C-alpha positions, 0 to 999 in steps of 0.5 A: 500500500502507498500514498498516491499524489499526482504531478499537478499537486507538486508545489516545489522541489527544494534544493538546499536553499538557505531558508530550508536546509534540507532537500525536499519535495513539497506538494499540496493536498487538501489545501495544505502543504506537505513536505517529503524529506529526501534524507529520510527517503534515502535512509529508508531506501538504503534499509530496504535495498542495502545499497546506494545511500543517495537513492530516494526511490524508484522511477518508471517513465513507461508506467508514469510514476516515481515512488519515494521511500517515505516513512511508513507508507511509500509515496507514489507520484503518478503522472496522468496522461492529460496535457497540462497547460503552462498557464495553469500555475503548476510547477510541471506542465506539458505532456506526461513525458515532459512533466516526468522528465522535468521532475526527474531533472529537478530531483537530479539537481539535488544530491539525491537520485532515483533508481530507473525501473524501465 
């Protein structure tokens, strides 16, 4: 079982900014912001797979999701097939593939990685 959020709910990917000392992903659900700490995800991934301590989850571009190893239930970011227009005030926009690649690029700009399942 896992928590499912959709790519249009992603509000920001923090990359160790001065006001926020941890690399994290912020998403909006039920009119409030929630934060996923990448350091915790990396620890959980390492505990599960006994491997790279910089990996925070798994990704599959063909199935359109990124699975983050959050505490308790894992969090799955699902990319819907519908086109997202840039004027809609979302962090990610474009086709499903473009949104996936943009989030992957934002994650790669942190010190963390995701494991490719494709």
